[in-house]
C-alpha positions in Angstrom: 114.8 22.6 -90.2 118.3 21.3 -90.8 119.9 19.1 -88.0 122.6 20.7 -86.1 125.7 18.7 -85.3 126.9 19.0 -81.6 130.4 19.9 -81.0 132.1 18.2 -78.0 135.0 20.2 -76.6 137.2 18.2 -74.1 139.7 21.0 -73.4 139.5 24.7 -73.0 141.6 24.8 -76.2 139.1 22.8 -78.0 136.2 25.1 -76.9 138.1 28.2 -77.9 138.7 26.7 -81.4 134.9 25.8 -81.6 134.0 29.2 -80.8 136.5 30.7 -83.3 138.6 32.3 -80.3 142.4 32.4 -80.0 144.0 29.8 -77.9 145.1 32.6 -75.3 141.4 32.9 -74.4 141.5 29.3 -73.4 144.4 29.9 -71.1 142.7 32.8 -69.5 139.6 30.7 -68.8 141.8 28.1 -67.3 143.4 30.5 -64.8 140.1 32.1 -63.9 138.2 28.9 -63.2 141.4 27.7 -61.1 140.9 30.9 -59.1 137.2 30.5 -58.9 137.5 26.9 -57.6 139.9 27.9 -55.0 137.7 31.1 -53.9 134.6 28.7 -53.6 136.7 26.5 -51.3 137.7 29.3 -49.1 134.2 30.8 -48.7 132.7 27.4 -48.1 135.4 26.6 -45.5 135.2 30.0 -43.7 131.4 29.6 -43.8 131.1 33.5 -44.6 128.2 35.0 -46.5 128.4 36.6 -50.0 127.7 39.9 -48.4 130.8 39.7 -46.0 133.0 38.6 -49.0 131.7 41.6 -50.9 132.4 44.0 -48.1 135.9 42.6 -47.5 136.7 42.9 -51.2 135.0 46.2 -51.8 132.5 45.1 -54.5 129.0 44.2 -54.5 127.2 41.3 -53.1 125.4 40.7 -56.4 128.7 40.6 -58.1 130.1 38.1 -55.6 127.0 35.9 -55.9 127.4 35.8 -59.6 130.9 34.9 -59.3 130.3 32.2 -56.9 127.7 30.9 -59.2 130.2 30.4 -61.9 129.3 33.6 -64.0 132.7 35.1 -64.9 131.4 37.1 -67.7 133.0 40.6 -67.3 135.1 39.4 -64.4 138.8 39.9 -64.5 141.5 37.6 -63.0 142.7 40.7 -60.9 139.1 40.9 -59.4 139.3 37.3 -58.4 142.7 37.7 -56.9 141.7 40.8 -55.0 138.7 38.8 -53.5 140.9 36.0 -52.6 143.4 38.5 -51.0 140.7 40.2 -49.1 139.9 36.8 -47.4 143.6 36.5 -46.1 145.0 34.4 -48.8 147.8 35.0 -51.3 148.0 33.9 -55.1 151.1 32.3 -56.3 151.8 32.1 -59.9 154.1 29.8 -61.7 155.1 29.9 -65.3 156.2 26.6 -66.9 157.2 25.8 -70.6 154.4 24.0 -72.4 155.1 20.6 -74.0 154.2 22.0 -77.4 156.2 25.2 -77.2 158.8 25.7 -79.7 
């Protein structure tokens, strides 16, 4: 069996490139994981159950559990924002020019 050379991706952009995806996918991952990180902090600090989060957000407990276990497959940024909003928080977005932009 031929030996497989591992690829090390140090950034989301490197990972997208290694997977043959567009750089825009990397940016979306970054936004989603920033939202997820904050959502996990909120849930931990409030000490509420996955079932309570789901009830407030109008989604299923299994979906909330999957999200809080880092499974963002088939999860949109707007769902994450809706869940965060249902917990009494507001998401602020800022757009800044990238250093590499022309």
